[in-house]
DSSP file (Angstrom, degrees, kcal/mol; ACC not computed):
  #  RESIDUE AA STRUCTURE BP1 BP2  ACC     N-H-->O    O-->H-N    N-H-->O    O-->H-N    TCO  KAPPA ALPHA  PHI   PSI    X-CA   Y-CA   Z-CA
    1    1 A X    >         0   0    0      0, 0.0     3,-1.1     0, 0.0     0, 0.0   0.000 360.0 360.0 360.0  74.2  156.1  -82.6  367.8
    2    2 A X  T 3   +     0   0    0      1,-0.3     0, 0.0     2,-0.1     0, 0.0   0.821 360.0  61.9 -64.1 -32.6  156.8  -82.2  364.1
    3    3 A X  T 3  S-     0   0    0     13,-0.1    14,-2.2     1,-0.1    -1,-0.3   0.652 116.2-108.7 -73.7 -14.4  157.9  -78.6  364.5
    4    4 A X  B <   -a   17   0A   0     -3,-1.1    14,-0.2    12,-0.2    12,-0.1   0.088  27.8-121.7 112.8 -23.8  160.8  -79.6  366.7
    5    5 A X        +     0   0    0     12,-1.2     2,-0.5     1,-0.2    13,-0.3   0.900  55.4 156.6  51.3  48.8  159.6  -78.2  370.1
    6    6 A X        -     0   0    0     11,-0.9     2,-1.9    -3,-0.2    -1,-0.2  -0.927  40.4-145.0-109.3 121.8  162.6  -76.0  370.5
    7    7 A X        +     0   0    0     -2,-0.5     2,-0.3    10,-0.1    10,-0.1  -0.477  67.8  84.5 -85.9  68.3  162.2  -73.0  372.8
    8    8 A X  S    S-     0   0    0     -2,-1.9     2,-0.3     8,-0.1    10,-0.2  -0.976  89.2 -81.8-157.1 163.5  164.4  -70.6  370.9
    9    9 A X        -     0   0    0     -2,-0.3     2,-0.1     1,-0.1     7,-0.1  -0.552  53.2-116.3 -70.8 130.1  164.2  -68.2  368.0
   10   10 A X        -     0   0    0     -2,-0.3    -1,-0.1     1,-0.1     7,-0.1  -0.414  10.6-146.5 -70.0 142.7  164.6  -70.1  364.7
   11   11 A X  S    S+     0   0    0      5,-0.1     2,-0.3    -2,-0.1    -1,-0.1   0.651  78.8   1.4 -81.2 -16.3  167.6  -69.3  362.6
   12   12 A X  S >  S-     0   0    0      4,-0.1     3,-1.1     1,-0.0    -1,-0.1  -0.943  83.4 -88.6-159.0 178.1  165.7  -69.9  359.4
   13   13 A X  T 3  S+     0   0    0     -2,-0.3    -1,-0.0     1,-0.2    -3,-0.0   0.796 123.4  44.1 -67.1 -29.8  162.3  -70.9  357.9
   14   14 A X  T 3  S+     0   0    0      2,-0.0    -1,-0.2    -3,-0.0     2,-0.1   0.275  91.7 106.4-101.0  10.1  163.1  -74.6  358.0
   15   15 A X  S <  S-     0   0    0     -3,-1.1    -5,-0.1     1,-0.1     2,-0.0  -0.445  80.9 -82.7 -85.6 163.3  164.6  -74.7  361.6
   16   16 A X        +     0   0    0     -2,-0.1     2,-0.3   -12,-0.1   -12,-0.2  -0.314  50.4 174.6 -68.1 147.0  162.8  -76.1  364.6
   17   17 A X  B     -a    4   0A   0    -14,-2.2   -12,-1.2    -7,-0.1   -11,-0.9  -0.815  30.6-115.3-137.6 176.6  160.2  -74.0  366.5
   18   18 A X        -     0   0    0    -13,-0.3     2,-0.0    -2,-0.3   -14,-0.0  -0.991  30.6-131.1-119.7 127.6  157.8  -74.4  369.4
   19   19 A X     >  -     0   0    0     -2,-0.5     4,-2.3     1,-0.1     5,-0.2  -0.284  22.9-111.7 -72.2 161.7  154.1  -74.0  368.7
   20   20 A X  H  > S+     0   0    0      1,-0.2     4,-2.2     2,-0.2     5,-0.2   0.909 117.9  50.3 -60.6 -42.7  151.9  -71.8  370.8
   21   21 A X  H  > S+     0   0    0      1,-0.2     4,-2.4     2,-0.2    -1,-0.2   0.929 111.4  47.0 -62.9 -45.8  150.0  -74.8  372.2
   22   22 A X  H  > S+     0   0    0      1,-0.2     4,-2.7     2,-0.2     5,-0.2   0.872 110.2  54.4 -64.3 -36.4  153.2  -76.7  373.1
   23   23 A X  H  X S+     0   0    0     -4,-2.3     4,-1.6     2,-0.2    -1,-0.2   0.925 110.0  46.1 -62.4 -44.8  154.6  -73.6  374.7
   24   24 A X  H  X S+     0   0    0     -4,-2.2     4,-1.6     1,-0.2    -2,-0.2   0.943 116.7  43.8 -63.3 -48.3  151.5  -73.2  376.9
   25   25 A X  H  X S+     0   0    0     -4,-2.4     4,-0.5     1,-0.2    -2,-0.2   0.911 114.0  48.8 -66.6 -43.7  151.4  -76.9  377.9
   26   26 A X  H  < S+     0   0    0     -4,-2.7    -1,-0.2    -5,-0.2    -2,-0.2   0.815 121.0  33.7 -67.8 -31.1  155.2  -77.3  378.6
   27   27 A X  H >X S+     0   0    0     -4,-1.6     3,-0.8    -5,-0.2     4,-0.7   0.586  94.3  82.8-104.8 -11.1  155.5  -74.1  380.7
   28   28 A X  H 3< S+     0   0    0     -4,-1.6     3,-0.4     1,-0.2    -1,-0.1   0.811  82.4  66.2 -66.4 -28.6  152.2  -73.9  382.6
   29   29 A X  T 3< S+     0   0    0     -4,-0.5    -1,-0.2     1,-0.2    -2,-0.1   0.820 115.9  23.5 -64.3 -32.7  153.3  -76.4  385.3
   30   30 A X  T <4 S+     0   0    0     -3,-0.8    -1,-0.2    -4,-0.2    -2,-0.2   0.303  93.7 119.9-117.4   8.3  156.1  -74.2  386.8
   31   31 A X     <  -     0   0    0     -4,-0.7     2,-0.3    -3,-0.4    -3,-0.0  -0.486  38.0-176.1 -76.4 144.3  154.9  -70.7  385.7
   32   32 A X    >   -     0   0    0     -2,-0.2     3,-1.8     0, 0.0     4,-0.3  -0.990  46.3 -33.6-139.5 148.7  154.1  -68.1  388.4
   33   33 A X  T 3> S+     0   0    0     -2,-0.3     4,-2.2     1,-0.3     5,-0.2  -0.165 131.0  14.6  49.0-112.1  152.8  -64.6  388.4
   34   34 A X  H 3> S+     0   0    0      1,-0.2     4,-2.2     2,-0.2    -1,-0.3   0.849 128.5  54.4 -64.7 -35.5  153.9  -62.7  385.3
   35   35 A X  H <> S+     0   0    0     -3,-1.8     4,-1.9     2,-0.2    -1,-0.2   0.921 109.4  47.8 -63.5 -44.1  155.0  -65.8  383.5
   36   36 A X  H  > S+     0   0    0     -4,-0.3     4,-2.1     1,-0.2    -2,-0.2   0.897 110.7  51.9 -63.5 -40.6  151.5  -67.4  384.0
   37   37 A X  H  X S+     0   0    0     -4,-2.2     4,-2.2     1,-0.2    -1,-0.2   0.876 108.0  51.9 -63.9 -37.4  149.9  -64.2  382.8
   38   38 A X  H  X S+     0   0    0     -4,-2.2     4,-2.0     2,-0.2    -1,-0.2   0.879 109.3  50.0 -66.0 -37.6  152.0  -64.3  379.7
   39   39 A X  H  X S+     0   0    0     -4,-1.9     4,-1.9     2,-0.2    -2,-0.2   0.871 109.7  50.5 -68.8 -36.6  151.0  -67.9  379.0
   40   40 A X  H  X S+     0   0    0     -4,-2.1     4,-1.8     2,-0.2    -2,-0.2   0.895 109.7  50.8 -66.4 -39.6  147.3  -66.9  379.4
   41   41 A X  H  X S+     0   0    0     -4,-2.2     4,-2.2     1,-0.2    -2,-0.2   0.882 107.8  53.6 -63.6 -37.7  147.8  -64.1  377.0
   42   42 A X  H  X S+     0   0    0     -4,-2.0     4,-2.4     1,-0.2    -2,-0.2   0.895 107.2  51.0 -62.2 -40.1  149.4  -66.6  374.6
   43   43 A X  H  X S+     0   0    0     -4,-1.9     4,-2.3     2,-0.2    -1,-0.2   0.857 108.3  52.0 -67.7 -33.6  146.3  -68.8  374.9
   44   44 A X  H  X S+     0   0    0     -4,-1.8     4,-2.4     2,-0.2    -2,-0.2   0.915 109.8  49.3 -66.2 -42.7  144.1  -65.8  374.1
   45   45 A X  H  X S+     0   0    0     -4,-2.2     4,-2.4     2,-0.2    -2,-0.2   0.923 111.6  49.0 -61.0 -44.9  146.1  -65.0  371.0
   46   46 A X  H  X S+     0   0    0     -4,-2.4     4,-2.3     1,-0.2    -2,-0.2   0.911 110.5  51.1 -61.1 -43.4  145.8  -68.7  369.9
   47   47 A X  H  X S+     0   0    0     -4,-2.3     4,-2.5     1,-0.2    -2,-0.2   0.910 110.1  49.1 -60.4 -43.8  142.1  -68.6  370.5
   48   48 A X  H  X S+     0   0    0     -4,-2.4     4,-2.6     2,-0.2    -2,-0.2   0.910 110.2  51.2 -64.9 -42.4  141.7  -65.4  368.4
   49   49 A X  H  X S+     0   0    0     -4,-2.4     4,-2.4     1,-0.2    -2,-0.2   0.934 112.7  45.7 -58.5 -46.9  143.8  -67.0  365.6
   50   50 A X  H  X S+     0   0    0     -4,-2.3     4,-2.5     1,-0.2    -2,-0.2   0.896 112.0  51.8 -64.9 -40.7  141.6  -70.1  365.6
   51   51 A X  H  X S+     0   0    0     -4,-2.5     4,-2.4     2,-0.2    -2,-0.2   0.920 110.9  47.5 -61.8 -44.9  138.4  -68.0  365.7
   52   52 A X  H  X S+     0   0    0     -4,-2.6     4,-2.6     2,-0.2     5,-0.2   0.918 112.1  49.4 -63.5 -44.2  139.5  -65.9  362.7
   53   53 A X  H  X S+     0   0    0     -4,-2.4     4,-2.4     1,-0.2     5,-0.2   0.924 112.1  48.5 -61.7 -44.3  140.4  -69.0  360.7
   54   54 A X  H  X S+     0   0    0     -4,-2.5     4,-2.1     1,-0.2    -2,-0.2   0.901 112.0  48.7 -63.4 -41.3  137.1  -70.6  361.5
   55   55 A X  H  X S+     0   0    0     -4,-2.4     4,-2.4     2,-0.2    -2,-0.2   0.915 111.8  49.1 -64.7 -42.8  135.1  -67.5  360.6
   56   56 A X  H  X S+     0   0    0     -4,-2.6     4,-2.3     1,-0.2    -2,-0.2   0.908 112.8  46.9 -64.2 -41.7  137.0  -67.1  357.3
   57   57 A X  H  X S+     0   0    0     -4,-2.4     4,-2.1     2,-0.2    -1,-0.2   0.862 110.6  53.0 -68.3 -34.3  136.4  -70.8  356.4
   58   58 A X  H  X S+     0   0    0     -4,-2.1     4,-1.9     2,-0.2    -2,-0.2   0.914 110.7  46.8 -65.9 -42.5  132.8  -70.5  357.3
   59   59 A X  H  X S+     0   0    0     -4,-2.4     4,-1.9     2,-0.2    -2,-0.2   0.896 111.9  51.0 -64.9 -40.2  132.4  -67.5  355.0
   60   60 A X  H  X S+     0   0    0     -4,-2.3     4,-2.0     1,-0.2    -2,-0.2   0.881 108.7  51.6 -64.6 -38.2  134.2  -69.3  352.2
   61   61 A X  H  X S+     0   0    0     -4,-2.1     4,-1.8     1,-0.2    -1,-0.2   0.886 108.0  51.8 -66.4 -39.1  131.9  -72.3  352.6
   62   62 A X  H  < S+     0   0    0     -4,-1.9    -1,-0.2     1,-0.2    -2,-0.2   0.887 110.6  48.7 -64.3 -38.7  128.8  -70.1  352.4
   63   63 A X  H  < S+     0   0    0     -4,-1.9    -2,-0.2     1,-0.2    -1,-0.2   0.896 117.9  38.5 -68.9 -40.3  130.1  -68.5  349.1
   64   64 A X  H  <        0   0    0     -4,-2.0    -1,-0.2     1,-0.2    -2,-0.2   0.703 360.0 360.0 -85.0 -19.3  131.0  -71.7  347.4
   65   65 A X     <        0   0    0     -4,-1.8    -1,-0.2    -5,-0.2    -2,-0.2   0.424 360.0 360.0-102.5 360.0  128.0  -73.7  348.7
């Protein structure tokens, strides 16, 4: 957990944070109802970010290769 795994708003750019993946994993065990739905929404956001990054890198690879 290089980022610090701290479940709070960071006070600055170099302060500790909790990544989306760590947030999902750490809280899924005791989440219920709306909390669980929020964690599922977080996983959808993470999936979309990864999908966009992969598509952009794939397009960049096609242009340079």
